[in-house]
C-alpha positions, 0 to 999 in steps of 0.5 A: 872631181872627174866628169866623163861625158860619153855621147850617143851616136850623134855627138855633134848634137851634144853641147856641154858647159861647166859654170861656177857662180854663173860664170862659164869656166869650160864648154865644149861639144860631144866630141870633146871631153871636159878638160882637167880643171882644178876646182875651188872648194867653194862655189856653186858648180853646174854641169849643163848638157844640151841636145840640139836635136831635142831627143834628149841624147838618150844613150849619152852617159855622164859619170862623176868620179866614176859614179 
């Protein structure tokens, strides 16, 4: 699975976090792309993106496997 994060003009306001079973396995900001990680087949994965300014990062794009 490939997750791509393309931030809006205010990348410094974006933070992201990837967890599995409530354990953080990767995190970063709008200036860093999610790293390549081999994921286990089982588990509950969550990809959380936050915007510190609170306007929702209107033009931020997230794709998973090109979708």
